[in-house]
Short mmCIF file of the C-alpha atoms (twelve columns), coordinates in Angstrom:
data_MODEL
# 
_entry.id   MODEL 
# 
loop_
_atom_site.group_PDB 
_atom_site.id 
_atom_site.type_symbol 
_atom_site.label_atom_id 
_atom_site.label_alt_id 
_atom_site.label_comp_id 
_atom_site.label_asym_id 
_atom_site.label_seq_id 
_atom_site.Cartn_x 
_atom_site.Cartn_y 
_atom_site.Cartn_z 
_atom_site.pdbx_PDB_model_num 
ATOM 1   C CA . UNK A 1   -164.725 184.207 33.065 1 
ATOM 2   C CA . UNK A 2   -162.084 183.173 34.911 1 
ATOM 3   C CA . UNK A 3   -161.989 180.388 36.785 1 
ATOM 4   C CA . UNK A 4   -162.133 182.239 39.696 1 
ATOM 5   C CA . UNK A 5   -164.190 184.395 39.014 1 
ATOM 6   C CA . UNK A 6   -166.680 180.372 38.274 1 
ATOM 7   C CA . UNK A 7   -166.408 179.595 41.596 1 
ATOM 8   C CA . UNK A 8   -166.829 182.744 43.429 1 
ATOM 9   C CA . UNK A 9   -169.722 182.929 41.116 1 
ATOM 10  C CA . UNK A 10  -170.871 178.765 42.403 1 
ATOM 11  C CA . UNK A 11  -170.086 179.431 45.818 1 
ATOM 12  C CA . UNK A 12  -168.062 181.717 47.385 1 
ATOM 13  C CA . UNK A 13  -169.720 184.979 46.331 1 
ATOM 14  C CA . UNK A 14  -172.489 186.754 48.946 1 
ATOM 15  C CA . UNK A 15  -175.289 186.068 45.814 1 
ATOM 16  C CA . UNK A 16  -173.601 182.899 44.630 1 
ATOM 17  C CA . UNK A 17  -175.656 179.409 44.209 1 
ATOM 18  C CA . UNK A 18  -173.722 178.205 47.025 1 
ATOM 19  C CA . UNK A 19  -174.665 181.412 49.323 1 
ATOM 20  C CA . UNK A 20  -177.983 180.786 48.455 1 
ATOM 21  C CA . UNK A 21  -178.130 177.460 49.480 1 
ATOM 22  C CA . UNK A 22  -176.678 178.022 52.720 1 
ATOM 23  C CA . UNK A 23  -179.641 180.942 53.462 1 
ATOM 24  C CA . UNK A 24  -182.149 178.405 52.381 1 
ATOM 25  C CA . UNK A 25  -180.668 175.768 55.209 1 
ATOM 26  C CA . UNK A 26  -180.475 178.417 57.599 1 
ATOM 27  C CA . UNK A 27  -184.447 179.233 57.128 1 
ATOM 28  C CA . UNK A 28  -184.291 175.384 57.570 1 
ATOM 29  C CA . UNK A 29  -182.713 176.027 60.758 1 
ATOM 30  C CA . UNK A 30  -185.297 178.467 62.170 1 
ATOM 31  C CA . UNK A 31  -188.004 176.628 61.566 1 
ATOM 32  C CA . UNK A 32  -186.859 173.657 63.346 1 
ATOM 33  C CA . UNK A 33  -185.794 176.226 66.291 1 
ATOM 34  C CA . UNK A 34  -188.271 178.663 66.216 1 
ATOM 35  C CA . UNK A 35  -187.069 179.872 69.102 1 
ATOM 36  C CA . UNK A 36  -183.586 180.654 68.069 1 
ATOM 37  C CA . UNK A 37  -183.714 184.172 68.995 1 
ATOM 38  C CA . UNK A 38  -184.247 183.492 72.477 1 
ATOM 39  C CA . UNK A 39  -181.447 180.515 72.781 1 
ATOM 40  C CA . UNK A 40  -177.520 179.892 73.878 1 
ATOM 41  C CA . UNK A 41  -176.079 177.940 70.628 1 
ATOM 42  C CA . UNK A 42  -172.734 176.305 70.434 1 
ATOM 43  C CA . UNK A 43  -171.248 176.216 67.333 1 
ATOM 44  C CA . UNK A 44  -168.504 173.596 66.781 1 
ATOM 45  C CA . UNK A 45  -166.215 174.153 64.192 1 
ATOM 46  C CA . UNK A 46  -168.183 177.585 62.938 1 
ATOM 47  C CA . UNK A 47  -167.326 181.603 62.958 1 
ATOM 48  C CA . UNK A 48  -168.604 184.717 64.417 1 
ATOM 49  C CA . UNK A 49  -169.036 185.920 61.186 1 
ATOM 50  C CA . UNK A 50  -171.569 183.544 60.003 1 
ATOM 51  C CA . UNK A 51  -173.436 184.428 62.862 1 
ATOM 52  C CA . UNK A 52  -173.741 188.095 62.114 1 
ATOM 53  C CA . UNK A 53  -174.773 187.810 58.699 1 
ATOM 54  C CA . UNK A 54  -177.355 185.407 59.631 1 
ATOM 55  C CA . UNK A 55  -180.932 186.343 59.139 1 
ATOM 56  C CA . UNK A 56  -181.806 185.372 63.159 1 
ATOM 57  C CA . UNK A 57  -179.263 185.493 65.252 1 
ATOM 58  C CA . UNK A 58  -179.091 183.305 68.750 1 
ATOM 59  C CA . UNK A 59  -179.154 184.986 71.529 1 
ATOM 60  C CA . UNK A 60  -175.693 183.882 72.655 1 
ATOM 61  C CA . UNK A 61  -173.338 182.078 70.498 1 
ATOM 62  C CA . UNK A 62  -170.330 180.072 71.755 1 
ATOM 63  C CA . UNK A 63  -167.973 179.467 68.994 1 
ATOM 64  C CA . UNK A 64  -165.684 175.719 69.115 1 
ATOM 65  C CA . UNK A 65  -162.600 176.245 66.673 1 
ATOM 66  C CA . UNK A 66  -159.560 175.661 66.226 1 
ATOM 67  C CA . UNK A 67  -158.257 178.776 64.646 1 
ATOM 68  C CA . UNK A 68  -157.307 181.334 66.397 1 
ATOM 69  C CA . UNK A 69  -160.332 183.607 68.110 1 
ATOM 70  C CA . UNK A 70  -160.714 187.158 66.003 1 
ATOM 71  C CA . UNK A 71  -159.444 190.464 67.057 1 
ATOM 72  C CA . UNK A 72  -162.750 191.337 67.980 1 
ATOM 73  C CA . UNK A 73  -165.999 189.511 68.940 1 
ATOM 74  C CA . UNK A 74  -169.574 190.989 69.996 1 
ATOM 75  C CA . UNK A 75  -171.058 191.011 73.441 1 
ATOM 76  C CA . UNK A 76  -173.484 188.615 71.709 1 
ATOM 77  C CA . UNK A 77  -170.737 185.884 71.385 1 
ATOM 78  C CA . UNK A 78  -167.695 184.237 72.813 1 
ATOM 79  C CA . UNK A 79  -165.032 182.176 71.035 1 
ATOM 80  C CA . UNK A 80  -162.517 179.349 71.985 1 
ATOM 81  C CA . UNK A 81  -159.883 177.664 70.407 1 
ATOM 82  C CA . UNK A 82  -160.627 174.046 71.042 1 
ATOM 83  C CA . UNK A 83  -160.767 170.619 69.494 1 
ATOM 84  C CA . UNK A 84  -164.655 169.982 69.605 1 
ATOM 85  C CA . UNK A 85  -163.305 166.303 69.700 1 
ATOM 86  C CA . UNK A 86  -161.849 166.642 73.014 1 
ATOM 87  C CA . UNK A 87  -163.407 170.388 75.264 1 
ATOM 88  C CA . UNK A 88  -161.288 171.232 78.349 1 
ATOM 89  C CA . UNK A 89  -163.085 170.378 81.509 1 
ATOM 90  C CA . UNK A 90  -164.714 174.263 81.238 1 
ATOM 91  C CA . UNK A 91  -166.210 173.853 78.043 1 
ATOM 92  C CA . UNK A 92  -167.229 170.090 77.997 1 
ATOM 93  C CA . UNK A 93  -169.293 170.567 81.839 1 
ATOM 94  C CA . UNK A 94  -171.600 173.154 80.320 1 
ATOM 95  C CA . UNK A 95  -174.894 172.963 79.057 1 
ATOM 96  C CA . UNK A 96  -176.860 174.960 75.987 1 
ATOM 97  C CA . UNK A 97  -179.592 174.959 74.059 1 
ATOM 98  C CA . UNK A 98  -178.699 174.060 70.918 1 
ATOM 99  C CA . UNK A 99  -175.291 172.633 69.143 1 
ATOM 100 C CA . UNK A 100 -174.617 173.444 66.070 1 
ATOM 101 C CA . UNK A 101 -172.388 172.160 63.402 1 
ATOM 102 C CA . UNK A 102 -171.690 173.185 59.403 1 
ATOM 103 C CA . UNK A 103 -169.408 171.135 57.291 1 
ATOM 104 C CA . UNK A 104 -166.978 169.883 60.229 1 
ATOM 105 C CA . UNK A 105 -167.481 166.325 61.026 1 
ATOM 106 C CA . UNK A 106 -166.254 165.380 57.529 1 
ATOM 107 C CA . UNK A 107 -162.611 167.452 58.703 1 
ATOM 108 C CA . UNK A 108 -162.375 165.749 62.192 1 
ATOM 109 C CA . UNK A 109 -159.895 162.934 61.372 1 
ATOM 110 C CA . UNK A 110 -161.778 159.440 60.420 1 
ATOM 111 C CA . UNK A 111 -164.123 157.380 62.085 1 
ATOM 112 C CA . UNK A 112 -162.871 157.221 66.097 1 
ATOM 113 C CA . UNK A 113 -162.717 161.303 65.944 1 
ATOM 114 C CA . UNK A 114 -166.003 161.841 64.323 1 
ATOM 115 C CA . UNK A 115 -167.157 159.162 67.299 1 
ATOM 116 C CA . UNK A 116 -165.498 161.961 69.863 1 
ATOM 117 C CA . UNK A 117 -167.026 164.570 67.676 1 
ATOM 118 C CA . UNK A 118 -170.697 163.147 68.042 1 
ATOM 119 C CA . UNK A 119 -170.138 162.326 72.006 1 
ATOM 120 C CA . UNK A 120 -169.419 166.199 72.448 1 
ATOM 121 C CA . UNK A 121 -172.643 167.404 70.783 1 
ATOM 122 C CA . UNK A 122 -174.730 164.372 72.863 1 
ATOM 123 C CA . UNK A 123 -173.277 165.800 76.268 1 
ATOM 124 C CA . UNK A 124 -172.929 169.758 75.221 1 
ATOM 125 C CA . UNK A 125 -177.367 169.752 74.624 1 
ATOM 126 C CA . UNK A 126 -180.360 167.848 74.040 1 
ATOM 127 C CA . UNK A 127 -181.310 169.425 71.081 1 
ATOM 128 C CA . UNK A 128 -178.168 169.523 67.765 1 
ATOM 129 C CA . UNK A 129 -178.377 170.728 63.941 1 
ATOM 130 C CA . UNK A 130 -175.322 168.649 62.432 1 
ATOM 131 C CA . UNK A 131 -174.631 169.228 58.735 1 
ATOM 132 C CA . UNK A 132 -172.120 167.507 56.221 1 
ATOM 133 C CA . UNK A 133 -171.609 166.720 52.746 1 
ATOM 134 C CA . UNK A 134 -172.841 164.071 51.209 1 
ATOM 135 C CA . UNK A 135 -169.930 161.661 50.033 1 
ATOM 136 C CA . UNK A 136 -171.920 159.721 47.180 1 
ATOM 137 C CA . UNK A 137 -172.824 163.608 45.608 1 
ATOM 138 C CA . UNK A 138 -170.967 163.233 42.371 1 
ATOM 139 C CA . UNK A 139 -169.231 166.550 42.570 1 
ATOM 140 C CA . UNK A 140 -166.577 166.793 45.911 1 
ATOM 141 C CA . UNK A 141 -167.892 170.139 47.614 1 
ATOM 142 C CA . UNK A 142 -164.950 171.669 48.845 1 
ATOM 143 C CA . UNK A 143 -162.777 171.469 45.149 1 
ATOM 144 C CA . UNK A 144 -165.596 170.798 43.205 1 
ATOM 145 C CA . UNK A 145 -164.680 168.460 41.467 1 
ATOM 146 C CA . UNK A 146 -166.617 165.907 40.340 1 
ATOM 147 C CA . UNK A 147 -166.230 161.990 41.667 1 
ATOM 148 C CA . UNK A 148 -162.677 163.577 43.131 1 
ATOM 149 C CA . UNK A 149 -163.833 161.522 46.181 1 
ATOM 150 C CA . UNK A 150 -164.062 158.382 45.135 1 
ATOM 151 C CA . UNK A 151 -160.293 158.429 43.949 1 
ATOM 152 C CA . UNK A 152 -156.875 157.197 45.191 1 
ATOM 153 C CA . UNK A 153 -155.274 160.001 47.437 1 
ATOM 154 C CA . UNK A 154 -152.592 160.133 45.065 1 
ATOM 155 C CA . UNK A 155 -155.286 161.427 42.469 1 
ATOM 156 C CA . UNK A 156 -156.707 163.395 44.439 1 
ATOM 157 C CA . UNK A 157 -153.608 164.856 46.212 1 
ATOM 158 C CA . UNK A 158 -152.959 165.850 42.240 1 
ATOM 159 C CA . UNK A 159 -156.152 167.327 41.238 1 
ATOM 160 C CA . UNK A 160 -155.774 169.464 45.097 1 
ATOM 161 C CA . UNK A 161 -152.458 171.061 43.581 1 
ATOM 162 C CA . UNK A 162 -153.718 171.668 40.136 1 
ATOM 163 C CA . UNK A 163 -157.944 172.150 39.982 1 
ATOM 164 C CA . UNK A 164 -158.669 175.471 38.836 1 
ATOM 165 C CA . UNK A 165 -161.730 175.384 40.513 1 
ATOM 166 C CA . UNK A 166 -160.466 174.826 43.838 1 
ATOM 167 C CA . UNK A 167 -160.727 177.619 47.027 1 
ATOM 168 C CA . UNK A 168 -156.699 178.120 47.540 1 
ATOM 169 C CA . UNK A 169 -154.092 175.887 45.738 1 
ATOM 170 C CA . UNK A 170 -152.076 174.467 48.146 1 
ATOM 171 C CA . UNK A 171 -147.971 175.573 48.195 1 
ATOM 172 C CA . UNK A 172 -146.511 172.578 47.666 1 
ATOM 173 C CA . UNK A 173 -147.686 168.296 48.035 1 
ATOM 174 C CA . UNK A 174 -147.348 168.029 51.835 1 
ATOM 175 C CA . UNK A 175 -150.023 170.561 52.125 1 
ATOM 176 C CA . UNK A 176 -152.073 169.330 49.273 1 
ATOM 177 C CA . UNK A 177 -151.370 165.992 51.002 1 
ATOM 178 C CA . UNK A 178 -152.663 167.442 54.708 1 
ATOM 179 C CA . UNK A 179 -155.913 168.998 53.501 1 
ATOM 180 C CA . UNK A 180 -156.829 165.687 51.019 1 
ATOM 181 C CA . UNK A 181 -156.153 163.193 54.547 1 
ATOM 182 C CA . UNK A 182 -158.318 165.892 56.824 1 
ATOM 183 C CA . UNK A 183 -161.159 165.434 54.493 1 
ATOM 184 C CA . UNK A 184 -163.544 162.489 54.164 1 
ATOM 185 C CA . UNK A 185 -167.051 162.866 53.081 1 
ATOM 186 C CA . UNK A 186 -169.794 160.500 54.893 1 
ATOM 187 C CA . UNK A 187 -172.459 158.617 53.904 1 
ATOM 188 C CA . UNK A 188 -176.134 157.606 55.499 1 
ATOM 189 C CA . UNK A 189 -175.354 154.618 57.276 1 
ATOM 190 C CA . UNK A 190 -172.291 156.803 59.436 1 
ATOM 191 C CA . UNK A 191 -174.681 159.600 59.874 1 
ATOM 192 C CA . UNK A 192 -177.270 157.549 61.586 1 
ATOM 193 C CA . UNK A 193 -173.757 155.581 63.724 1 
ATOM 194 C CA . UNK A 194 -173.292 158.778 64.859 1 
ATOM 195 C CA . UNK A 195 -176.490 160.311 65.407 1 
ATOM 196 C CA . UNK A 196 -179.263 157.176 65.742 1 
ATOM 197 C CA . UNK A 197 -181.584 159.727 67.847 1 
ATOM 198 C CA . UNK A 198 -181.710 162.535 65.603 1 
ATOM 199 C CA . UNK A 199 -183.709 162.680 62.356 1 
ATOM 200 C CA . UNK A 200 -181.793 162.817 59.019 1 
ATOM 201 C CA . UNK A 201 -182.645 164.925 56.702 1 
ATOM 202 C CA . UNK A 202 -181.313 165.132 52.932 1 
ATOM 203 C CA . UNK A 203 -180.800 168.370 51.072 1 
ATOM 204 C CA . UNK A 204 -181.079 167.547 47.620 1 
ATOM 205 C CA . UNK A 205 -179.821 169.647 44.535 1 
ATOM 206 C CA . UNK A 206 -181.371 168.251 40.749 1 
ATOM 207 C CA . UNK A 207 -183.139 165.648 42.856 1 
ATOM 208 C CA . UNK A 208 -179.418 164.007 44.588 1 
ATOM 209 C CA . UNK A 209 -178.852 164.164 47.704 1 
ATOM 210 C CA . UNK A 210 -175.890 166.379 48.662 1 
ATOM 211 C CA . UNK A 211 -175.704 167.084 52.249 1 
ATOM 212 C CA . UNK A 212 -176.975 165.133 55.469 1 
ATOM 213 C CA . UNK A 213 -178.019 167.353 58.461 1 
ATOM 214 C CA . UNK A 214 -178.625 165.099 61.897 1 
ATOM 215 C CA . UNK A 215 -181.611 166.983 63.376 1 
ATOM 216 C CA . UNK A 216 -182.429 166.855 66.912 1 
ATOM 217 C CA . UNK A 217 -184.914 168.969 68.460 1 
ATOM 218 C CA . UNK A 218 -184.799 168.299 72.315 1 
ATOM 219 C CA . UNK A 219 -184.938 165.491 74.439 1 
ATOM 220 C CA . UNK A 220 -187.133 162.117 74.225 1 
# 
């Protein structure tokens, strides 16, 4: 088995271990928000395709991402290209039943921008579901590299350029550096700071915390 195929079986494939974990989290989401199918949801940093494949799809999904919008958007969704840490007024003044974000908080660009991201979450809805990988899980989840997040930047850049289980190897050192500097995993204390009124749930693997989820089901 080649290493690319190994990664596919571990995290990228539809029937991979990672896909099963994502399906499990989707089940938790549906349990936490039993009216999800009737809700309006803003997804910060997500993609329409994720919701198209979901077992439970909200009534309306507004995807906000730095990526360009897809060529075709279904009638139950809308897509805006915008920065979730500094939303344009036309989005910032809207309200939704739920703010959703999956594996985005670690990519927004440092503590100050994580604060702005959390402010956006709180402003858009009384309810939210914000998931992010846990810093102290022994495997860095983006590169599937043991302990990579604890090493100096130059080591992380070298790993990003050469590690065989990376999703896509960067073409040059500058691209690798950009990827590394824009990936900063957080711990439980940080999540409690950003979401002080939320329940911080823990997703575990082999008994070890793998990711954190800030959940708030409504006001109060």
